C-alpha positions as a Markdown table, in Angstrom:
| # | Residue | x | y | z |
|---|---|---|---|---|
| 1 | Met | 1.9 | -6.7 | -20.4 |
| 2 | Gln | 3.1 | -2.6 | -20.9 |
| 3 | Asn | -0.2 | -2.5 | -22.8 |
| 4 | Val | -1.9 | -3.6 | -19.5 |
| 5 | Arg | 0.1 | -0.5 | -17.5 |
| 6 | Ala | -0.9 | 2.1 | -20.4 |
| 7 | Ala | -4.4 | 1.4 | -20.1 |
| 8 | Ala | -4.0 | 1.3 | -16.4 |
| 9 | Ala | -2.5 | 4.6 | -16.4 |
| 10 | Ile | -5.0 | 6.4 | -18.2 |
| 11 | Ala | -7.8 | 5.1 | -16.1 |
| 12 | Leu | -6.0 | 6.3 | -13.3 |
| 13 | Thr | -5.8 | 9.9 | -15.1 |
| 14 | Ser | -9.2 | 10.1 | -15.1 |
| 15 | Val | -9.7 | 9.7 | -11.6 |
| 16 | Leu | -6.8 | 11.7 | -10.5 |
| 17 | Arg | -6.8 | 14.9 | -13.1 |
| 18 | Asp | -10.5 | 14.5 | -14.1 |
| 19 | Gly | -12.4 | 13.5 | -10.8 |
| 20 | Arg | -13.9 | 10.5 | -12.2 |
| 21 | Ser | -15.0 | 7.2 | -10.1 |
| 22 | Phe | -13.3 | 4.3 | -11.1 |
| 23 | Ser | -15.4 | 1.0 | -11.9 |
| 24 | Gly | -13.0 | -1.2 | -12.6 |
| 25 | Glu | -13.9 | -1.8 | -16.1 |
| 26 | Leu | -11.6 | -1.3 | -19.2 |
| 27 | Asp | -14.3 | 0.8 | -21.1 |
| 28 | Ser | -13.6 | 3.7 | -23.7 |
| 29 | Ser | -14.3 | 6.5 | -21.1 |
| 30 | His | -11.2 | 5.2 | -19.5 |
| 31 | Leu | -9.6 | 5.9 | -22.8 |
| 32 | Asp | -7.8 | 9.2 | -24.6 |
| 33 | Ser | -8.6 | 9.4 | -28.1 |
| 34 | Arg | -5.1 | 10.5 | -29.1 |
| 35 | Asn | -3.6 | 7.0 | -27.9 |
| 36 | Glu | -4.6 | 5.1 | -30.7 |
| 37 | Ala | -2.5 | 2.3 | -29.4 |
| 38 | Thr | -3.6 | 2.1 | -26.2 |
| 39 | Thr | -7.5 | 1.8 | -27.5 |
| 40 | Ser | -7.1 | -1.0 | -29.4 |
| 41 | Asp | -5.4 | -2.7 | -26.7 |
| 42 | Lys | -8.7 | -3.1 | -24.9 |
| 43 | His | -9.7 | -5.6 | -27.5 |
| 44 | Thr | -6.6 | -7.9 | -27.2 |
| 45 | Leu | -6.4 | -7.9 | -23.2 |
| 46 | Asp | -7.0 | -11.5 | -22.2 |
| 47 | Ser | -8.6 | -12.4 | -18.4 |
| 48 | Arg | -4.7 | -12.4 | -16.8 |
| 49 | Asp | -4.3 | -9.1 | -18.6 |
| 50 | Ile | -8.0 | -7.9 | -17.3 |
| 51 | Ala | -7.3 | -9.1 | -13.8 |
| 52 | Leu | -3.4 | -7.3 | -13.5 |
| 53 | Tyr | -5.6 | -4.1 | -14.7 |
| 54 | Arg | -7.9 | -4.2 | -11.9 |
| 55 | Glu | -5.1 | -4.9 | -9.6 |
| 56 | Leu | -2.6 | -2.5 | -10.5 |
| 57 | Cys | -6.0 | 0.2 | -11.0 |
| 58 | Phe | -7.3 | -0.7 | -7.4 |
| 59 | Gly | -4.1 | -1.2 | -5.7 |
| 60 | Thr | -2.6 | 1.7 | -6.8 |
| 61 | Leu | -5.7 | 3.6 | -5.6 |
| 62 | Arg | -6.1 | 2.0 | -2.1 |
| 63 | His | -2.5 | 3.0 | -1.9 |
| 64 | Phe | -2.1 | 6.4 | -3.4 |
| 65 | Tyr | -1.3 | 8.6 | -0.5 |
| 66 | Tyr | 1.5 | 6.5 | 0.6 |
| 67 | Leu | 2.8 | 5.9 | -2.5 |
| 68 | Asp | 2.6 | 9.3 | -3.7 |
| 69 | Ala | 4.6 | 10.5 | -0.9 |
| 70 | Val | 7.4 | 8.1 | -1.6 |
| 71 | Leu | 7.5 | 9.0 | -5.1 |
| 72 | Lys | 7.8 | 12.9 | -4.1 |
| 73 | Pro | 11.6 | 12.9 | -3.3 |
| 74 | Phe | 12.8 | 11.3 | -6.2 |
| 75 | Leu | 10.8 | 13.5 | -8.7 |
| 76 | Arg | 13.0 | 17.5 | -9.0 |
| 77 | Lys | 9.6 | 19.0 | -9.8 |
| 78 | Pro | 6.0 | 17.8 | -9.8 |
| 79 | Leu | 4.6 | 16.8 | -12.8 |
| 80 | Gly | 2.5 | 19.2 | -14.6 |
| 81 | Lys | -1.3 | 18.1 | -15.2 |
| 82 | Lys | -0.9 | 17.0 | -18.7 |
| 83 | Asp | 1.4 | 14.5 | -17.5 |
| 84 | Thr | -1.1 | 12.8 | -15.1 |
| 85 | Asp | -0.4 | 9.6 | -17.0 |
| 86 | Ile | 3.3 | 9.4 | -16.0 |
| 87 | Arg | 2.9 | 10.2 | -12.9 |
| 88 | Ala | 0.1 | 7.5 | -12.4 |
| 89 | Leu | 2.5 | 5.4 | -14.2 |
| 90 | Leu | 5.3 | 6.1 | -11.8 |
| 91 | Leu | 2.9 | 5.4 | -8.9 |
| 92 | Met | 1.9 | 1.6 | -10.0 |
| 93 | Gly | 5.6 | 1.1 | -10.9 |
| 94 | Leu | 6.0 | 1.7 | -7.2 |
| 95 | Tyr | 3.0 | -0.3 | -6.6 |
| 96 | Gln | 4.3 | -3.3 | -8.2 |
| 97 | Ile | 7.6 | -3.2 | -6.6 |
| 98 | Ile | 6.2 | -2.4 | -2.8 |
| 99 | Phe | 3.1 | -4.4 | -2.4 |
| 100 | Leu | 3.0 | -7.3 | -4.9 |
| 101 | Arg | 7.1 | -8.0 | -4.8 |
| 102 | Thr | 7.1 | -7.6 | -8.6 |
| 103 | Pro | 10.4 | -8.7 | -9.6 |
| 104 | Asp | 12.5 | -5.2 | -9.7 |
| 105 | His | 13.6 | -5.9 | -13.3 |
| 106 | Ala | 10.1 | -6.7 | -14.5 |
| 107 | Ser | 8.3 | -4.2 | -12.7 |
| 108 | Leu | 10.9 | -1.5 | -14.2 |
| 109 | Asn | 10.9 | -2.8 | -17.7 |
| 110 | Ala | 7.1 | -3.2 | -18.4 |
| 111 | Thr | 6.7 | 0.2 | -16.6 |
| 112 | Val | 9.5 | 2.3 | -18.7 |
| 113 | Asp | 8.1 | 0.5 | -22.0 |
| 114 | Ala | 4.4 | 1.4 | -21.2 |
| 115 | Cys | 5.7 | 5.0 | -21.7 |
| 116 | Lys | 5.9 | 4.2 | -25.2 |
| 117 | Thr | 2.3 | 3.2 | -25.8 |
| 118 | Leu | 1.2 | 6.7 | -24.1 |
| 119 | Lys | 3.3 | 8.1 | -27.0 |
| 120 | Lys | 5.7 | 9.8 | -24.4 |
| 121 | Pro | 8.9 | 8.1 | -24.8 |
| 122 | Trp | 10.7 | 11.4 | -23.3 |
| 123 | Ala | 9.2 | 9.9 | -20.2 |
| 124 | Lys | 11.2 | 6.4 | -20.5 |
| 125 | Gly | 14.3 | 8.2 | -19.0 |
| 126 | Leu | 12.5 | 9.9 | -16.5 |
| 127 | Thr | 10.5 | 6.5 | -15.2 |
| 128 | Asn | 13.6 | 4.1 | -15.2 |
| 129 | Ala | 16.2 | 7.1 | -13.2 |
| 130 | Val | 13.1 | 7.2 | -10.6 |
| 131 | Leu | 12.3 | 3.7 | -10.2 |
| 132 | Arg | 16.2 | 2.9 | -10.3 |
| 133 | Asn | 17.0 | 5.4 | -7.7 |
| 134 | Tyr | 14.1 | 4.3 | -5.5 |
| 135 | Leu | 15.4 | 0.8 | -5.5 |
| 136 | Arg | 18.9 | 2.1 | -4.9 |
| 137 | Thr | 17.7 | 4.0 | -2.0 |
| 138 | Ile | 15.5 | 1.2 | -0.5 |
| 139 | Asp | 18.5 | -1.6 | -0.1 |
| 140 | Ile | 20.4 | 0.8 | 2.3 |
| 141 | Gln | 17.1 | 2.5 | 4.1 |
| 142 | Gln | 17.1 | 1.3 | 7.6 |
| 143 | Glu | 13.5 | 2.8 | 9.0 |
| 144 | Thr | 10.7 | 0.2 | 7.8 |
| 145 | Thr | 7.1 | 0.0 | 9.3 |
| 146 | Gln | 5.7 | -3.2 | 11.1 |
| 147 | Ala | 4.6 | -4.4 | 7.5 |
| 148 | Gly | 8.0 | -4.1 | 6.1 |
| 149 | Leu | 6.9 | -0.9 | 4.4 |
| 150 | Pro | 9.3 | 2.0 | 4.0 |
| 151 | Ala | 8.7 | 4.5 | 6.8 |
| 152 | Ile | 7.4 | 8.0 | 5.6 |
| 153 | Lys | 7.1 | 10.9 | 8.4 |
| 154 | Asn | 3.5 | 11.9 | 7.3 |
| 155 | Ala | 1.3 | 9.9 | 9.8 |
| 156 | Ala | -1.9 | 9.8 | 7.1 |
| 157 | Ala | 0.6 | 9.3 | 4.0 |
| 158 | Gln | 1.7 | 6.2 | 6.0 |
| 159 | Gln | -1.9 | 4.8 | 6.7 |
| 160 | Ser | -2.8 | 5.4 | 3.0 |
| 161 | His | -5.0 | 8.2 | 3.8 |
| 162 | Pro | -6.0 | 12.3 | 3.3 |
| 163 | Thr | -4.9 | 13.8 | 6.2 |
| 164 | Trp | -8.7 | 15.3 | 6.4 |
| 165 | Leu | -10.2 | 11.7 | 6.5 |
| 166 | Tyr | -7.5 | 10.4 | 8.7 |
| 167 | Glu | -8.0 | 12.9 | 11.4 |
| 168 | Lys | -12.0 | 13.0 | 11.0 |
| 169 | Ile | -12.0 | 8.6 | 11.3 |
| 170 | Gln | -9.6 | 9.4 | 14.5 |
| 171 | Arg | -12.2 | 12.1 | 16.1 |
| 172 | Ala | -15.4 | 10.4 | 15.2 |
| 173 | Trp | -13.9 | 6.6 | 16.4 |
| 174 | Pro | -11.1 | 6.8 | 18.9 |
| 175 | Asn | -11.4 | 3.6 | 19.9 |
| 176 | Gln | -11.9 | 1.7 | 16.5 |
| 177 | Trp | -10.2 | 4.0 | 14.0 |
| 178 | Gln | -7.1 | 1.7 | 13.2 |
| 179 | Ser | -9.2 | -1.2 | 12.3 |
| 180 | Ile | -11.6 | 1.4 | 10.1 |
| 181 | Ile | -7.9 | 2.4 | 8.4 |
| 182 | Asp | -6.9 | -1.2 | 8.0 |
| 183 | Tyr | -10.4 | -2.3 | 6.5 |
| 184 | Asn | -10.1 | 0.6 | 4.4 |
| 185 | Asn | -6.5 | 0.0 | 3.0 |
| 186 | Ala | -7.7 | -4.0 | 2.5 |
| 187 | Leu | -9.2 | -5.8 | -0.1 |
| 188 | Pro | -13.0 | -6.3 | 0.5 |
| 189 | Pro | -14.3 | -9.6 | 0.6 |
| 190 | Met | -16.7 | -11.3 | -2.2 |
| 191 | Cys | -19.9 | -12.0 | -0.2 |
| 192 | Leu | -23.3 | -13.5 | -1.5 |
| 193 | Arg | -26.6 | -13.0 | -0.7 |
| 194 | Ile | -28.6 | -16.2 | -0.9 |
| 195 | Asn | -32.3 | -15.9 | -2.6 |
| 196 | Leu | -34.1 | -17.9 | 0.6 |
| 197 | Gln | -36.8 | -18.1 | -2.2 |
| 198 | Gln | -34.9 | -20.5 | -3.8 |
| 199 | Cys | -32.6 | -22.7 | -1.5 |
| 200 | Ser | -31.4 | -22.3 | 2.2 |
| 201 | Arg | -27.8 | -20.8 | 2.9 |
| 202 | Asp | -26.9 | -23.9 | 4.4 |
| 203 | Asp | -27.9 | -26.0 | 1.1 |
| 204 | Tyr | -26.2 | -23.3 | -1.2 |
| 205 | Gln | -23.0 | -23.4 | 0.7 |
| 206 | Gln | -23.4 | -27.2 | 0.1 |
| 207 | Gln | -23.2 | -26.7 | -3.4 |
| 208 | Leu | -20.6 | -24.2 | -3.0 |
| 209 | Ile | -18.1 | -26.9 | -1.7 |
| 210 | Glu | -19.2 | -29.2 | -4.5 |
| 211 | Arg | -17.7 | -26.8 | -6.6 |
| 212 | Asp | -14.5 | -26.7 | -4.3 |
| 213 | Ile | -15.2 | -23.1 | -3.8 |
| 214 | Ala | -14.6 | -22.8 | 0.1 |
| 215 | Ser | -17.0 | -20.0 | 2.2 |
| 216 | His | -18.2 | -19.2 | 5.8 |
| 217 | Cys | -21.4 | -17.6 | 6.3 |
| 218 | Cys | -22.0 | -14.2 | 7.8 |
| 219 | Ala | -23.0 | -13.4 | 11.4 |
| 220 | Ile | -24.8 | -10.6 | 11.2 |
| 221 | Thr | -27.1 | -11.4 | 8.6 |
| 222 | Asp | -29.1 | -15.1 | 7.6 |
| 223 | Thr | -28.9 | -14.5 | 3.5 |
| 224 | Gly | -24.8 | -14.1 | 3.9 |
| 225 | Ile | -22.0 | -16.4 | 2.4 |
| 226 | Ile | -18.6 | -15.1 | 2.2 |
| 227 | Leu | -16.0 | -16.6 | -0.1 |
| 228 | Glu | -12.6 | -17.5 | 1.2 |
| 229 | Lys | -11.1 | -16.0 | -2.3 |
| 230 | Pro | -12.8 | -14.3 | -5.0 |
| 231 | Val | -14.4 | -16.1 | -8.1 |
| 232 | Asp | -16.4 | -15.3 | -11.2 |
| 233 | Val | -20.0 | -15.1 | -10.9 |
| 234 | Ser | -20.2 | -17.7 | -13.8 |
| 235 | Ala | -18.6 | -20.3 | -11.2 |
| 236 | Leu | -21.4 | -19.6 | -8.8 |
| 237 | Pro | -24.2 | -22.2 | -8.9 |
| 238 | His | -27.4 | -21.1 | -10.4 |
| 239 | Phe | -26.1 | -17.5 | -10.4 |
| 240 | Asp | -27.8 | -17.0 | -14.0 |
| 241 | Gln | -31.2 | -17.9 | -12.3 |
| 242 | Ala | -30.5 | -15.5 | -9.4 |
| 243 | Trp | -30.1 | -18.1 | -6.6 |
| 244 | Ser | -27.4 | -15.8 | -5.2 |
| 245 | Ser | -26.2 | -12.1 | -5.7 |
| 246 | Val | -22.7 | -10.2 | -4.8 |
| 247 | Gln | -23.6 | -8.0 | -2.0 |
| 248 | Asp | -22.1 | -6.9 | 1.0 |
| 249 | Ala | -23.1 | -8.4 | 4.8 |
| 250 | Gly | -23.9 | -5.0 | 5.9 |
| 251 | Ala | -26.2 | -4.0 | 2.7 |
| 252 | Gln | -28.1 | -7.2 | 3.2 |
| 253 | Leu | -29.2 | -5.7 | 6.7 |
| 254 | Ala | -31.9 | -3.6 | 5.1 |
| 255 | Ala | -34.4 | -5.9 | 3.9 |
| 256 | Lys | -34.8 | -7.2 | 7.3 |
| 257 | Leu | -34.9 | -4.3 | 9.0 |
| 258 | Leu | -37.7 | -2.3 | 6.6 |
| 259 | Asp | -39.7 | -5.8 | 7.6 |
| 260 | Ala | -42.2 | -5.2 | 5.0 |
| 261 | Gln | -45.4 | -7.0 | 5.2 |
| 262 | Pro | -47.0 | -9.1 | 1.6 |
| 263 | Gly | -49.2 | -6.3 | 0.0 |
| 264 | Asp | -47.2 | -3.4 | 1.5 |
| 265 | Tyr | -46.8 | -0.5 | -0.8 |
| 266 | Val | -42.9 | 0.4 | -0.6 |
| 267 | Leu | -40.9 | 2.8 | -2.0 |
| 268 | Asp | -37.2 | 2.3 | -2.5 |
| 269 | Ala | -36.2 | 6.1 | -2.8 |
| 270 | Cys | -32.6 | 6.1 | -4.3 |
| 271 | Ala | -32.6 | 2.7 | -5.3 |
| 272 | Ala | -29.8 | 2.3 | -7.7 |
| 273 | Pro | -27.6 | -0.1 | -8.4 |
| 274 | Gly | -30.5 | -2.3 | -7.4 |
| 275 | Gly | -29.5 | -4.4 | -4.8 |
| 276 | Lys | -31.5 | -3.6 | -1.8 |
| 277 | Ala | -34.5 | -3.4 | -4.3 |
| 278 | Ala | -34.5 | -7.2 | -5.1 |
| 279 | His | -33.5 | -8.1 | -1.6 |
| 280 | Leu | -36.6 | -6.6 | -0.7 |
| 281 | Leu | -38.4 | -8.6 | -3.4 |
| 282 | Gln | -36.9 | -11.6 | -2.4 |
| 283 | His | -37.7 | -10.9 | 1.3 |
| 284 | Thr | -41.4 | -10.1 | 1.3 |
| 285 | Pro | -43.1 | -12.3 | -1.5 |
| 286 | Asn | -46.2 | -9.9 | -2.8 |
| 287 | Leu | -44.7 | -6.8 | -2.3 |
| 288 | His | -45.9 | -3.6 | -4.1 |
| 289 | Leu | -42.1 | -1.9 | -4.8 |
| 290 | Leu | -41.8 | 1.6 | -6.2 |
| 291 | Ala | -38.3 | 1.8 | -7.2 |
| 292 | Met | -37.1 | 5.1 | -7.8 |
| 293 | Asp | -33.8 | 7.1 | -8.8 |
| 294 | Ala | -33.1 | 10.5 | -10.0 |
| 295 | Ser | -31.0 | 9.5 | -12.9 |
| 296 | Ala | -31.8 | 7.4 | -16.2 |
| 297 | Thr | -28.4 | 5.5 | -16.2 |
| 298 | Arg | -28.6 | 4.1 | -12.9 |
| 299 | Leu | -32.2 | 3.6 | -13.3 |
| 300 | Glu | -31.7 | 1.4 | -15.8 |
| 301 | Arg | -29.3 | -1.0 | -13.8 |
| 302 | Val | -31.9 | -1.2 | -10.9 |
| 303 | Lys | -34.2 | -2.7 | -13.8 |
| 304 | Gln | -31.7 | -5.2 | -14.9 |
| 305 | Thr | -30.9 | -6.2 | -11.4 |
| 306 | Ile | -34.9 | -6.4 | -10.4 |
| 307 | Glu | -35.7 | -8.4 | -13.6 |
| 308 | Arg | -33.1 | -10.7 | -12.9 |
| 309 | Cys | -33.5 | -11.2 | -9.4 |
| 310 | Leu | -37.4 | -11.3 | -10.0 |
| 311 | Ala | -36.9 | -14.4 | -12.5 |
| 312 | Gly | -35.4 | -15.9 | -9.4 |
| 313 | Val | -38.2 | -15.7 | -7.5 |
| 314 | Asn | -41.2 | -16.1 | -9.8 |
| 315 | Asp | -39.2 | -18.5 | -11.8 |
| 316 | Ser | -40.6 | -16.8 | -14.8 |
| 317 | Asn | -39.6 | -14.0 | -17.0 |
| 318 | Asp | -42.9 | -13.1 | -18.0 |
| 319 | Ala | -42.6 | -9.2 | -17.9 |
| 320 | Ser | -46.3 | -8.6 | -16.9 |
| 321 | Ile | -45.7 | -10.5 | -13.6 |
| 322 | Val | -42.8 | -8.2 | -13.0 |
| 323 | Ala | -44.8 | -4.9 | -13.8 |
| 324 | Glu | -47.5 | -6.2 | -11.3 |
| 325 | Gln | -45.0 | -6.5 | -8.3 |
| 326 | Val | -42.7 | -3.6 | -9.2 |
| 327 | Gln | -42.5 | -0.1 | -10.8 |
| 328 | Thr | -39.3 | 1.9 | -11.6 |
| 329 | Arg | -39.8 | 5.8 | -11.8 |
| 330 | Arg | -37.1 | 8.3 | -12.9 |
| 331 | Ala | -37.6 | 11.1 | -10.3 |
| 332 | Asp | -36.3 | 13.2 | -7.5 |
| 333 | Ala | -38.2 | 11.5 | -4.6 |
| 334 | Ala | -37.9 | 14.5 | -2.5 |
| 335 | Glu | -40.3 | 16.0 | -5.0 |
| 336 | Leu | -43.6 | 14.7 | -4.4 |
| 337 | Asp | -45.6 | 16.6 | -6.7 |
| 338 | Thr | -43.7 | 15.3 | -9.6 |
| 339 | Trp | -44.5 | 11.6 | -8.8 |
| 340 | Trp | -46.6 | 11.0 | -5.9 |
| 341 | Gln | -50.2 | 10.1 | -6.4 |
| 342 | Arg | -51.4 | 10.6 | -2.9 |
| 343 | Gln | -51.4 | 6.8 | -1.8 |
| 344 | Pro | -49.7 | 6.8 | 1.6 |
| 345 | Leu | -46.8 | 4.4 | 1.7 |
| 346 | Asp | -46.4 | 1.9 | 3.8 |
| 347 | Lys | -43.1 | 1.4 | 4.1 |
| 348 | Ile | -40.2 | 3.9 | 2.8 |
| 349 | Leu | -36.2 | 2.6 | 2.3 |
| 350 | Leu | -34.3 | 5.9 | 2.0 |
| 351 | Asp | -30.6 | 4.6 | 1.6 |
| 352 | Ala | -29.5 | 8.2 | 1.4 |
| 353 | Pro | -26.7 | 9.6 | -0.7 |
| 354 | Cys | -23.7 | 10.1 | 1.4 |
| 355 | Ser | -19.7 | 10.4 | 1.8 |
| 356 | Gly | -19.4 | 6.4 | 1.2 |
| 357 | Ser | -16.9 | 6.7 | 4.2 |
| 358 | Gly | -18.2 | 2.9 | 4.9 |
| 359 | Ile | -17.0 | 1.2 | 1.8 |
| 360 | Ile | -14.0 | 2.3 | 0.8 |
| 361 | Ser | -12.2 | -1.3 | 0.6 |
| 362 | His | -14.5 | -1.8 | -2.3 |
| 363 | His | -14.4 | 2.1 | -3.7 |
| 364 | Pro | -10.4 | 3.3 | -2.7 |
| 365 | Asp | -11.1 | 6.0 | -5.0 |
| 366 | Ile | -13.4 | 7.5 | -2.5 |
| 367 | Lys | -9.9 | 8.5 | -0.9 |
| 368 | Leu | -9.0 | 10.5 | -3.5 |
| 369 | Leu | -12.6 | 12.1 | -4.7 |
| 370 | Arg | -14.0 | 13.1 | -1.5 |
| 371 | Arg | -13.3 | 16.2 | 0.2 |
| 372 | Ala | -14.0 | 17.3 | 3.9 |
| 373 | Ala | -16.4 | 20.2 | 2.3 |
| 374 | Asp | -18.8 | 17.1 | 0.6 |
| 375 | Leu | -19.9 | 16.2 | 3.6 |
| 376 | Val | -21.8 | 19.7 | 4.0 |
| 377 | Ser | -23.7 | 19.2 | 0.3 |
| 378 | Phe | -24.5 | 15.5 | 1.6 |
| 379 | Asn | -26.0 | 16.8 | 4.7 |
| 380 | Thr | -28.0 | 19.1 | 2.4 |
| 381 | Gln | -29.4 | 16.2 | 0.5 |
| 382 | Gln | -29.9 | 13.9 | 3.2 |
| 383 | Arg | -32.2 | 16.3 | 5.1 |
| 384 | Arg | -33.7 | 17.1 | 2.0 |
| 385 | Leu | -34.7 | 14.0 | 1.4 |
| 386 | Leu | -35.8 | 13.0 | 4.8 |
| 387 | Glu | -38.1 | 16.1 | 4.7 |
| 388 | Gly | -39.6 | 16.0 | 1.6 |
| 389 | Leu | -40.5 | 11.8 | 1.8 |
| 390 | Trp | -42.4 | 12.5 | 5.4 |
| 391 | Pro | -45.3 | 13.6 | 4.1 |
| 392 | Ala | -45.6 | 10.7 | 1.8 |
| 393 | Leu | -45.5 | 8.1 | 4.6 |
| 394 | Ala | -48.9 | 6.9 | 6.2 |
| 395 | Glu | -49.6 | 7.1 | 9.4 |
| 396 | Gly | -48.2 | 4.1 | 11.5 |
| 397 | Gly | -45.8 | 3.6 | 8.6 |
| 398 | Gln | -42.1 | 3.3 | 8.8 |
| 399 | Leu | -38.9 | 4.9 | 7.5 |
| 400 | Leu | -35.9 | 3.2 | 7.7 |
| 401 | Tyr | -32.5 | 5.8 | 7.1 |
| 402 | Cys | -29.6 | 4.2 | 6.0 |
| 403 | Thr | -26.2 | 5.3 | 4.5 |
| 404 | Cys | -22.7 | 3.3 | 3.8 |
| 405 | Ser | -20.9 | 6.1 | 5.8 |
| 406 | Ile | -19.4 | 6.0 | 9.4 |
| 407 | Met | -19.5 | 10.3 | 9.9 |
| 408 | Pro | -22.0 | 11.1 | 12.8 |
| 409 | Glu | -23.0 | 14.0 | 11.3 |
| 410 | Glu | -24.6 | 12.0 | 7.9 |
| 411 | Asn | -26.1 | 9.8 | 10.5 |
| 412 | Ala | -27.0 | 10.0 | 14.1 |
| 413 | Asp | -26.8 | 13.6 | 13.9 |
| 414 | Met | -29.1 | 13.6 | 11.0 |
| 415 | Ile | -31.5 | 11.7 | 13.1 |
| 416 | Asn | -31.6 | 13.4 | 15.8 |
| 417 | Cys | -32.2 | 17.0 | 14.2 |
| 418 | Phe | -34.9 | 15.5 | 12.2 |
| 419 | Leu | -36.3 | 13.8 | 15.3 |
| 420 | Ala | -36.6 | 17.2 | 16.9 |
| 421 | Gln | -37.8 | 19.3 | 13.9 |
| 422 | Thr | -40.7 | 16.6 | 13.6 |
| 423 | Pro | -43.3 | 15.8 | 15.9 |
| 424 | Ser | -44.9 | 13.1 | 14.2 |
| 425 | Ala | -42.0 | 11.2 | 13.9 |
| 426 | Val | -40.3 | 8.6 | 16.6 |
| 427 | Leu | -37.3 | 6.6 | 16.9 |
| 428 | Glu | -37.9 | 2.8 | 16.7 |
| 429 | Pro | -35.3 | 0.4 | 18.6 |
| 430 | Leu | -33.5 | -1.5 | 16.5 |
| 431 | Gln | -33.3 | -5.4 | 18.1 |
| 432 | Val | -30.0 | -6.3 | 16.9 |
| 433 | Asp | -27.1 | -7.7 | 18.0 |
| 434 | Trp | -24.4 | -6.1 | 15.8 |
| 435 | Gly | -23.1 | -2.7 | 15.8 |
| 436 | Val | -22.9 | 0.1 | 18.0 |
| 437 | Asp | -26.4 | 2.0 | 19.4 |
| 438 | Thr | -25.6 | 5.5 | 18.8 |
| 439 | Gly | -29.0 | 6.8 | 20.6 |
| 440 | Ala | -30.0 | 7.7 | 17.3 |
| 441 | Gly | -29.6 | 4.3 | 14.9 |
| 442 | His | -27.4 | 1.5 | 14.7 |
| 443 | Gln | -23.6 | 2.1 | 13.3 |
| 444 | Leu | -22.1 | -1.3 | 12.0 |
| 445 | Leu | -18.5 | -0.3 | 11.5 |
| 446 | Pro | -16.2 | -1.9 | 9.0 |
| 447 | Asn | -14.9 | -5.2 | 9.5 |
| 448 | Thr | -12.0 | -6.3 | 7.6 |
| 449 | Gly | -12.7 | -9.4 | 5.8 |
| 450 | Lys | -16.6 | -9.7 | 6.7 |
| 451 | Asn | -18.3 | -6.3 | 6.3 |
| 452 | Gly | -18.3 | -2.5 | 5.1 |
| 453 | Gly | -20.0 | -0.1 | 7.5 |
| 454 | Phe | -23.3 | 1.0 | 7.2 |
| 455 | Phe | -26.0 | 3.1 | 9.3 |
| 456 | Tyr | -29.9 | 2.0 | 10.2 |
| 457 | Ala | -32.6 | 4.0 | 11.8 |
| 458 | Lys | -36.1 | 3.3 | 11.6 |
| 459 | Ile | -38.4 | 5.9 | 12.2 |
| 460 | Ser | -42.1 | 5.4 | 12.3 |
| 461 | Lys | -44.7 | 8.4 | 11.6 |
| 462 | Arg | -47.0 | 8.7 | 14.5 |
| 463 | Thr | -51.0 | 8.2 | 14.4 |
| 464 | Thr | -52.9 | 11.4 | 14.7 |
| 465 | Pro | -55.3 | 11.1 | 17.9 |
């Protein structure tokens, strides 16, 4: 198990020191070539080891700011950048003790042993001393939170958030901020999107029951089923035939809201990873879809997702059928001159780049990687895409703007600004019974165990008299 901890420490180092996103996968990008022992470990980890690896990484990232505040008093001086892996190891050791309730001796010994795998034997004494000192201190500490955690003075750190994000959520959602914080710190549910071209949601749920997989239906979408406990996708009925896909309930709202009709020419402007594009094709047969992304790597994933899901719709793997119904293209959607053939688009799905502040439960590294200044950059991208795509939309056509953010400046404020500057743009009311009506679209707030946070606004293009 110590090798799992070493591999996890290296993965966390890539986030803490190098600013890389964490996918949950154990691959060479998370491994330092100097650590030959760790590199070989990735070939020997079994399924239980992989599960522990992910638990350690996701859990430590989820509670990083709290764990870091707990750790600091036990270090005489901060560890240098070159020893970020040891810092990550210490944070993981505390995570095991505080949150996983791992027996003290087991978590301590395994964490200390990982120093050897990391080729830093000098750190064994430090790691042992820090964790033992913490255990001695916690035995006599009186003040704890309602959750039974050691109390710390910094309110944001106590809630496992950076100060800027904690305060921004409070300002944006003064009545709902605590539930949003709780969602951000919780494990996300495993939600399925059922392919209604293959079977009904009730029928699929019955098949889950027959496999002893407990679940319940989503309230906000007719395609969603939430599993009581996550399972490997290989255990799901007909998953390889695209009867179901893993997708947050909030993301499943896009296809129905766009309401594309058979024969419509539709653009998914920022399609990666492809879930919404696949849902559009399952929701509306005989749709003509152009799925676009600026990244070749991300576009390849879109292609794979679409091919899998289209096979489930057409009951065929015939490439000609796929090519006839959908095209994929690597391009910057805002630069019309590079891809648009002057054929007006009936519908546009603009799933705009954003802070991801609505899906932190799924991606806890967002807490570490985002900065307040990043919102300015996302605003620029969102405005550029809205303005750049508008000429390609047919008169009478509709654009569905969506983000996985809860920040007003990325959502309602952005739409209000666009409407004020674009005379031909008309806001369409969304006839829905979920979320908060912002006056310029609906905000679905994160809900622990149910859905992430998503914003949707639908804009139609006024017909010229």
